[in-house]
N, C-alpha and C positions, 0 to 999 in steps of 0.2 A: 711235415706234409702241409701243403696249402689246402685249406678247407674251401668247400663249395657252398655258395649261398644262392638260393632261388628267390627272386623277387616276383611277386604276383601283383601287378599294379597297372595304372594307366600311364600313357605316354604324354610327356610335356615337350613339345618341339623347341621351346626356348631353353631347355636344358637345366632349369633350376629345381624342378620338382619331379615327382613321379618316377618312372623307370630310369630316366636319365640321371636323376639325383641319386637313386639307389645304386646304380652301377658305379658311380663315382665314389659314393660313401663306402660301399662294400670293398672296393678296390683299395681305397685309402686306408682302410682298417685291416688290410692284410689278408683278404680272402678273394676267391675267384667268383665273379658275379655272373649270374644267369637271369633270364627274364621271361616271364609269361605275361603277355599284354592283355588287359581286360577292356581297355578303351583307348581310342585315339582322341586327343583333344586338340582344338585350335586355340592356342593361348600364347601370351607373352607376359612381360612383367606388369602389364596394365590390366590383365584380366583374361577370362575365358570367354571365347566367342562361339565355340561349338564343341559338341561331344559326339563321337561316333562309336557306338558300342560294338564290341566283338561278340559274335554269337556264343552263348554259354558253352555249347558243345565244343567249339573250337578253343575256348579257354581251357577246357578239360584236356583237349588233345595236346595243347602246348605243354601242360604240366606233366602229362603222362609220357610225352616224348622225352622230356628231360629225365624223369625217373627211370625210364626203360634203359637208359644208356649210361647215366652219370650218377655217382654217389652224391647225395644231397645231405649236407651237414646241418643246415638250418634253412628256414623259410621266413620271408618277410611278406606279409599281405598288406597292401595299401588300398587304393581305390578299387571298389568292386561295383560301383555304379547302380546296380539294381538287384532285386530279389532273386531273379533267375541266375545271375552270375554268382551271387553270394552262395546260392544252393550248389551250383556247380563246383565252386572252389571248396566248399565244405565237404562235398562227396569225394573230391580228389584227395583232400588232406586226411580224411578218415582211413584211406588206404595206407597211410604212412604215419601211424601214430607215434613212432619212436623218434621222428624228426622234430626238433623244437621249432615252434612257430611264434614269431612276433607279429601281432596284429595291431596295425595303426588304423583306427576307424575313420578314414578320410571322409568327411562330409561336406565341407565348405572350402572353396579355394581362398587364398589370401585376399583376393579382390572381392570376395563375397558371393561368387557364383556357386550354386549347389552342385555337389559332385556325387550325391547319393539320393536316390529317389526315396520319397517318404515311406513307401511300402517295403523298402529294403531294410529299414532300421530294425523292425521286429525279426526279420529273417537273420540279420547279422547277430542280433542279440541271442536268438534261439539256437542257431546252427554253428556260427563261427566262434563266438566267445568261449564256449566249452572246449574248443580245440586249441585255444591259445596257451602257450607257455607264458607269454607276457603280453598284456594289453597296454597300449600307450596313448590314451586319449588326452587331448587338451581339455580345458574346463568346459567350453561349449559342447564338445563331443560327448563328454561324460554326462552332461545335463540332458542332451538329446537321447542318449541310450537309456537313461533312467526316467525320463519324463519329469524332471525336476528343474527348479531354477538353478542357474549357474552358481557354483560355489563362489563365495566372496571372502571366506576366511580359511585359515589353515585347518581349523576344526571341521569346516564344511568339506574340505578336500579329503581329509581322512575318512569322514563318514561316507562320502560318495565312493571313494576307492574301495572301502570295505564292502559296500553294497554291490559294486561291480564284481568283486571277487566271488560273491555268492552266486553270480550268474555263470561261473564256470572257469574263468581263466585262473591259472595257477598263481599268477602274480599280476599286479596292476601298478604301472608307473603313471601317476596322474601329474600332468605338467601344468605348472602354475603361472605360465607366462602372461595370462590374461588378468592376473591380480593387479591391483593398484600398488604403486610404490616402486622403489629403486631396485628391489630384489626380484628374482624370478625363481621361486622355490618349487621343487618337484618332490613328490612323496612316492616312495616305493612301498607297497603293502604286500607282504608275503605271509607264510605261515609263522614266520619269526617276529611279526609285528610290523611297525612302521619305521622307515628309514628316510631321513630328509637329505636332500641334496641342494645346497645353497649355491646361488650364482648371481653376480651383479647383472643388471640389465644393461645391455650394450645399446648406446644411442645410435641406431642406424635404421633406415627403412629397408635395407637389403636383407630381408629374412624370408624370402620366397623359398619354400621347400624345406624349412627347418624340421618339420615333423617327419617328413619322408626321410630326410638325412639322418635324424636321430634313430629312427626305428631300423633303418638299414644298417647303421653302424652297430646297433645293439645285436642284430642278427649275426653280423660278422664276428663280433666278440664272443657271443654265445657259441657259435660254430667253432671258434678257436679253443673253446674249453674253459673260458673264464667263468668263475662262479658269478651268479646273477648280480650281486651287489658290486663286484669288481667290474663286470661288464657295463653296468650303468655308469660307474665312475669314469671309465675309459671313454665310453661313447659320448658322455656329456662334455668331457674335456675336449674331445675332438670337435664337437659341434660349436662349443664356445670359441675355440680358435678359428673355426671357419667363419663364424659370425663377426668376430673381432676384426678380421682382415677382409671382410666382404667388400668394404669400400675401395679396396685396391682394384676391384674389377670394374669394368665399364660396360654393363650389359643392360640395355633398355633404360626407360625413363620412369618406370613405376617401382614396384617392389622387386628389387634385383635379387639375384641368387646369393647364397653363401659361397665362400671360397673353399670348395671341397679339397683342393690340393695345395692349400696355402703353405703347408710344411715343405713342399717341393720347390717353392718359388724363391726361397731365401729371403 
């Protein structure tokens, strides 16, 4: 049976991040992709030039329309933009506690534009984190959520991931791509302890939407029934391949997208 995954996130018209990346990643990872849009952005590979928010009640309507008709096997939550939308998404998710949810706390675009209002950080921390099966922040996002300096070592990463777990998510995958060095280590913290995932850093500027892509791939693998550690292994391998072949694409002149369907292009 093909599993169904609902992405709740913002739209990227250039196709590299947000809902568009999620649909590609979910599909590439063997699940059927659905979407509830929280915001429209005007952006390309060079940056974000505008954001138009969807009214919170309509975000709720989209989510409930899906659940009213379709079996949802997993949820991915990305850009929520402000506190009111965060609250609306949280209220919708509370109605479906049995559905696993992957929360990617999108705060800043690759080009540096803010994608989350300052007053929404506390709302996300208080209402959405406790509903997450898996939280997938990068190092700056973890620092913002905790009000701490960005982790600079592996020990810092473990400490911050453990602290994030105290806020409610059942597991935390803290992504170490912002660390210095040739490696890009991630740490998964669960009830069973810490599990490290090592990966070499790929020399490319085409990494637009990697966080969206990873969290969506994770939601698809969780929906398909993989244990969490195996889901992380599979999703990370998929994203590593998409990044490694990103330079085969010719999309824009800034931070280009990853190659979501590289495995289909031979």
